[in-house]
C-alpha positions as CSV (number, residue, x, y, z in Angstrom):
1,M,0.1,0.3,-0.1
2,N,2.9,2.4,1.1
3,S,4.6,1.7,-2.5
4,K,1.3,2.1,-4.5
5,L,0.4,5.4,-2.6
6,F,4.0,6.7,-3.1
7,K,3.5,6.1,-7.1
8,L,0.4,7.9,-6.9
9,L,2.0,10.9,-5.2
10,C,4.8,11.0,-7.7
11,L,2.5,11.0,-10.6
12,G,0.2,13.4,-9.1
13,L,3.4,16.0,-8.8
14,L,4.4,15.2,-12.3
15,S,1.1,16.1,-13.8
16,I,1.1,19.4,-11.5
17,F,4.7,20.1,-13.0
18,L,3.7,19.6,-16.6
19,V,0.1,21.5,-16.5
20,G,2.3,24.7,-14.8
21,G,4.9,24.3,-17.8
22,C,2.7,24.7,-20.5
23,G,0.7,27.5,-19.1
24,A,4.2,29.5,-18.5
25,N,4.8,28.5,-22.1
26,N,1.6,30.0,-23.3
27,E,2.0,33.2,-21.3
28,S,5.6,33.6,-22.9
29,K,4.0,33.5,-26.3
30,A,1.2,36.1,-25.6
31,T,3.8,38.7,-24.2
32,V,6.1,38.3,-27.3
33,S,3.4,38.2,-30.1
34,P,2.7,42.0,-29.8
35,T,5.9,43.1,-29.9
36,V,6.6,41.4,-33.1
37,N,3.6,42.6,-34.2
38,S,4.1,46.2,-33.4
39,S,7.6,46.2,-35.2
40,S,6.2,45.3,-38.6
41,T,3.8,48.1,-38.2
42,M,3.7,51.1,-40.4
43,T,2.7,54.0,-38.1
44,I,1.3,57.1,-40.1
45,A,1.0,60.5,-37.7
46,T,-1.0,63.4,-38.6
47,S,-0.5,67.0,-37.1
48,F,-4.5,67.3,-36.9
49,Y,-8.0,66.4,-37.1
50,P,-8.3,67.0,-41.2
51,M,-5.1,65.4,-41.8
52,Y,-6.2,62.6,-39.9
53,I,-9.5,62.1,-41.7
54,F,-7.7,62.0,-45.0
55,A,-5.0,59.7,-43.7
56,L,-7.7,57.4,-42.6
57,N,-9.3,57.5,-46.1
58,V,-6.1,56.8,-48.2
59,A,-4.8,53.9,-45.5
60,K,-8.3,52.4,-45.3
61,D,-8.3,48.8,-44.7
62,I,-4.4,48.1,-45.5
63,P,-2.9,45.5,-43.1
64,D,-0.2,46.7,-40.7
65,V,-0.8,50.4,-41.4
66,N,-1.6,52.3,-38.2
67,V,-2.8,56.0,-38.7
68,I,-2.8,58.1,-35.5
69,N,-3.1,61.8,-34.7
70,M,-0.5,63.7,-32.9
71,T,-3.0,66.5,-31.2
72,Q,-6.1,65.5,-29.6
73,P,-9.3,65.9,-31.8
74,T,-10.4,68.9,-29.4
75,A,-7.2,71.1,-30.5
76,G,-8.8,72.5,-33.1
77,C,-7.2,75.0,-35.3
78,L,-3.5,74.8,-34.4
79,H,-2.8,78.8,-34.4
80,D,0.1,79.2,-32.1
81,Y,0.2,75.6,-31.0
82,A,3.1,74.8,-29.3
83,A,3.8,70.8,-29.5
84,T,3.8,69.6,-26.1
85,P,6.0,66.5,-24.7
86,Q,3.2,64.3,-25.0
87,D,2.7,64.9,-28.6
88,M,6.4,64.3,-29.2
89,K,5.7,60.7,-27.6
90,N,2.7,60.4,-29.8
91,L,5.0,60.7,-32.7
92,E,7.7,58.0,-31.6
93,G,7.4,55.3,-33.8
94,A,6.0,57.1,-36.4
95,K,7.7,56.7,-39.9
96,V,5.7,59.4,-41.6
97,F,4.0,62.5,-40.5
98,I,1.3,64.2,-42.5
99,T,0.9,68.0,-42.0
100,N,-1.2,70.9,-43.8
101,G,1.6,72.9,-44.0
102,A,1.2,76.7,-45.4
103,G,2.4,77.8,-42.2
104,M,-0.4,75.8,-39.9
105,E,1.9,74.0,-38.2
106,S,4.2,76.5,-36.3
107,F,5.9,74.0,-34.3
108,M,7.4,72.0,-36.9
109,D,10.9,73.4,-36.8
110,K,10.9,71.5,-33.2
111,I,9.8,68.1,-34.9
112,T,12.5,68.0,-37.6
113,S,15.3,69.3,-35.2
114,Q,14.2,66.3,-32.9
115,M,13.0,63.5,-35.4
116,P,15.1,64.0,-38.5
117,N,14.6,60.7,-39.7
118,L,10.8,61.4,-39.6
119,K,9.5,61.5,-43.1
120,I,7.2,64.6,-43.7
121,I,4.3,65.0,-46.2
122,E,3.2,68.6,-46.5
123,S,-0.2,68.0,-48.0
124,S,-0.6,71.7,-49.3
125,K,2.0,72.0,-51.5
126,G,1.6,73.2,-54.8
127,I,-1.9,74.7,-53.8
128,E,-2.1,78.4,-54.6
129,L,-2.1,80.3,-51.0
130,I,-4.3,83.3,-50.4
131,K,-2.9,86.1,-48.4
132,G,-3.9,86.7,-44.7
133,D,-5.0,90.3,-43.7
134,G,-2.3,92.9,-42.6
135,D,1.0,90.8,-41.7
136,E,-0.4,87.7,-41.2
137,G,1.3,85.8,-43.8
138,D,-0.7,82.9,-46.2
139,N,-3.9,81.8,-45.0
140,P,-3.2,78.2,-44.0
141,H,-6.6,76.9,-44.1
142,V,-6.9,75.4,-47.4
143,W,-8.6,72.3,-46.9
144,V,-12.1,74.1,-45.9
145,S,-12.2,74.3,-50.1
146,I,-13.1,70.7,-51.0
147,S,-11.2,71.1,-54.4
148,N,-8.0,72.0,-52.0
149,A,-8.8,68.7,-49.9
150,I,-9.2,66.7,-53.0
151,T,-5.4,67.8,-54.0
152,Q,-4.2,67.4,-50.3
153,V,-5.6,63.8,-50.6
154,Q,-4.0,63.3,-53.8
155,T,-0.5,64.1,-52.5
156,I,-1.1,62.5,-49.5
157,G,-1.8,59.1,-51.5
158,D,1.1,59.7,-54.1
159,Q,3.4,60.1,-51.3
160,L,2.4,57.3,-49.0
161,A,2.7,54.9,-52.2
162,I,6.5,56.3,-52.6
163,L,7.3,55.7,-48.9
164,D,5.6,52.6,-48.7
165,P,6.2,50.5,-51.9
166,P,4.4,47.4,-50.7
167,N,0.9,48.9,-50.5
168,A,1.7,51.4,-53.3
169,T,-1.5,49.9,-55.3
170,K,-3.9,50.0,-52.1
171,Y,-2.8,53.6,-51.4
172,Q,-3.6,54.5,-54.6
173,E,-7.0,52.6,-55.0
174,N,-8.2,54.2,-51.7
175,T,-7.2,57.7,-52.8
176,K,-9.2,57.0,-56.0
177,V,-12.0,56.3,-54.4
178,Y,-12.3,58.6,-51.8
179,I,-11.3,61.6,-54.1
180,K,-14.8,60.2,-56.2
181,K,-16.9,61.1,-53.0
182,L,-15.3,64.0,-52.2
183,E,-16.2,65.5,-55.8
184,A,-19.4,64.1,-55.5
185,Q,-19.9,66.5,-52.4
186,R,-18.7,69.2,-54.0
187,D,-20.7,68.8,-57.4
188,K,-23.8,68.6,-54.6
189,M,-22.9,71.8,-53.2
190,H,-22.5,73.9,-56.4
191,L,-25.9,72.8,-57.3
192,A,-27.5,73.7,-54.2
193,L,-25.4,76.9,-53.5
194,D,-24.8,78.4,-57.3
195,G,-28.0,79.7,-57.7
196,I,-28.5,81.6,-54.5
197,K,-28.3,85.3,-55.1
198,N,-27.5,86.4,-51.6
199,R,-23.6,86.2,-51.7
200,D,-22.2,88.4,-48.6
201,I,-21.7,86.6,-45.6
202,V,-20.0,87.2,-42.5
203,T,-17.8,84.8,-40.7
204,F,-16.5,83.8,-37.3
205,H,-13.0,84.0,-38.3
206,E,-10.4,83.7,-41.1
207,A,-11.0,80.0,-41.5
208,F,-13.5,80.5,-44.8
209,P,-11.4,82.5,-47.6
210,Y,-10.6,79.2,-49.5
211,F,-14.6,77.6,-49.1
212,A,-15.7,81.4,-50.2
213,Q,-13.4,81.3,-53.1
214,E,-14.7,77.8,-54.3
215,F,-18.4,78.5,-54.0
216,N,-18.3,82.4,-54.8
217,F,-19.2,84.0,-51.6
218,N,-18.3,87.3,-50.4
219,I,-16.9,87.8,-47.1
220,V,-17.7,91.2,-46.1
221,A,-16.7,90.9,-42.4
222,V,-15.0,88.8,-39.8
223,I,-16.3,88.7,-36.4
224,E,-13.5,87.5,-34.7
225,R,-10.3,88.9,-36.4
226,E,-7.6,87.5,-33.9
227,P,-8.6,83.7,-33.5
228,G,-9.5,82.8,-29.7
229,S,-9.9,86.5,-28.6
230,A,-13.1,88.0,-28.4
231,P,-13.3,91.5,-30.8
232,N,-12.9,94.6,-28.7
233,A,-15.2,97.6,-28.5
234,K,-14.4,99.0,-31.4
235,E,-14.3,95.9,-33.7
236,L,-17.6,95.1,-32.7
237,S,-19.2,98.6,-33.5
238,E,-17.6,98.3,-36.9
239,T,-18.6,95.2,-37.6
240,I,-22.3,95.9,-36.4
241,D,-22.0,99.1,-39.1
242,Q,-21.2,96.9,-41.8
243,V,-23.8,94.4,-41.1
244,K,-26.5,97.2,-40.9
245,S,-25.0,99.0,-44.1
246,L,-24.8,95.9,-46.1
247,K,-28.4,94.4,-44.5
248,I,-26.7,91.3,-43.6
249,N,-29.1,89.0,-42.7
250,A,-27.1,85.8,-41.2
251,L,-23.9,85.5,-39.4
252,F,-22.0,82.5,-39.3
253,A,-20.4,81.5,-35.9
254,E,-18.2,78.2,-35.5
255,P,-19.2,75.1,-33.1
256,Q,-15.5,75.2,-31.8
257,Y,-15.9,78.6,-30.3
258,D,-18.2,80.9,-28.2
259,A,-20.9,82.4,-30.2
260,K,-21.2,85.3,-27.9
261,A,-19.5,88.2,-30.1
262,A,-21.8,86.8,-32.7
263,E,-25.3,87.0,-30.6
264,T,-23.9,90.5,-29.5
265,I,-24.0,91.6,-33.2
266,A,-27.4,89.8,-34.1
267,T,-29.1,91.6,-31.4
268,A,-27.7,95.1,-32.6
269,T,-28.6,94.1,-36.2
270,G,-31.4,92.1,-36.4
271,A,-29.5,89.1,-38.2
272,K,-29.7,85.5,-37.4
273,V,-26.7,83.4,-36.0
274,Y,-26.0,80.2,-38.0
275,T,-23.2,77.8,-38.1
276,L,-20.2,77.1,-40.4
277,D,-17.9,74.4,-39.6
278,P,-14.3,74.8,-40.6
279,V,-13.9,71.0,-39.6
280,V,-11.2,70.9,-37.3
281,M,-12.7,68.8,-35.0
282,G,-15.1,66.0,-34.9
283,P,-15.9,62.5,-34.8
284,M,-12.7,60.3,-35.7
285,E,-14.5,58.5,-38.5
286,A,-13.7,58.3,-42.3
287,D,-16.8,60.2,-43.3
288,S,-16.4,63.2,-41.2
289,Y,-15.1,65.4,-43.3
290,I,-17.9,65.0,-46.0
291,N,-20.7,65.0,-43.4
292,I,-19.5,68.2,-41.9
293,M,-19.3,69.6,-45.4
294,D,-22.9,68.5,-46.0
295,S,-24.0,70.3,-42.7
296,N,-22.2,73.5,-43.6
297,L,-24.3,72.9,-47.1
298,K,-27.8,72.8,-44.9
299,S,-26.7,75.7,-42.7
300,L,-26.0,78.2,-45.7
301,Q,-29.1,77.0,-47.6
302,E,-31.2,78.0,-44.6
303,A,-29.4,81.2,-43.9
304,L,-29.3,82.7,-47.3
305,K,-32.6,81.5,-48.5
């Protein structure tokens, strides 16, 4: 009995050892696997929201390609934005950085000096820029024009095909598909807006000159001349006088900013406040740019009817 009992105890201990050994091997494989996968991933970083949406469409459904946004989707326009340590951390491991360019990303010197091997795609390259008011330089809000957005998407697609040859065909196919969608939205907006007689509009800040150029609107006044700072009493008074003299019925605020100044002007003039979105934040989804432009179309139709 003692001999049998000893054999049973030995078998039990051997079974425990074998089961424990299998568990250790499985755990080891589980921790090593993600490291192998991450090293083979092509990470594409973007500077802010509209660049992210464009890149998301161009890189759609390509295995081992990961699109990230350097800034938070709540960052809005990058006027005087300073790259944070977290932003720099977000860029670690990225092989490509897609920017708007045209002076929008004022922090680029810091990026290029600290990450000299990072490939930069400046998506606005080749687009004719509109001069800003006074000494502001070129207006960088090129993406708010759908035609310019199409040029930017094409540039992104072409450059990614060069920088990532194994996926070149897929980048090119995705670019064509997305551009067709953008062209359809542009045609839809022209069809709805070209016949409107009232072409004078008052916008919130200098985000819409390219949009106005695209759809033949005339921006007669800007509510907030310095983005992020409310107009002073003199500026408010001047805008109120312009709105009254031109008989403007609609003012366009932006969803990212406080509409208090626009509401003050509306109260003094009898105009009504509507919304135009410059597509600087929103859902992190592939169709967001087109959906926001569609909302802008509806707002313009309601305001200018």
